[in-house]
N, C-alpha and C positions, 0 to 999 in steps of 0.2 A: 440354479433357484437360489437368491441371497438369503441368508437368514439374521440377518444385522449385523451388525462392527467386525471387525475378527479380533481386536480385544479393546480394554476402556483407553478413553482421551488420558491420555498422559496428563495434561493443561486440564485448568480449573476453564471455566467459562468464561473468569474474567480477567483472568493472567493473561488467554489467547486473546481477549480485544487492548489489551496493555497493547502485548505482541502488535497485535494486527494496526492499528494507532502509532507505534514507532515506526514503523514500517512506509505509511502510509505520508510521514512528518516528510522522508529523508529524498522522497518523489521519484517520478517514473527514473532523471535521467541516473539516480542512485541502483538502478533495478537494472539499466545496460542499457535503456532508451534514448536513440537522438534524442539530441535541447532538440530539435525543429518540428520531431515525433511531437516530444512531450510537450511542449508548447504548443500544439494544434490540440491532443487529443482533452490537456487541461483545459482549452479553455471554451472544449466543445459538453464537455465534463460540468463543467462548474464559470458557468459564462460570465456570474454577477461580480466575480471576485477577479484580480487582478491576477497573472501569475508573477508566487514568486517561487522563485527556484532554492533550496534548504539550501544553508547557512551553508561554508564552503569547513570540511573540516580541519577539525583544528592538528 
């Protein structure tokens, strides 16, 4: 039986949201998804937006 979290969160809710948005902005290819699959998934999730590839690494 669960008795709650094992430990307290180490990140504030605001910082966690910032980090999530940064990772999402990198796009699916940056996280190991093949480009053709990423485009298909992105099209299903956000059909009203054109696929925007993440900026090239500097």
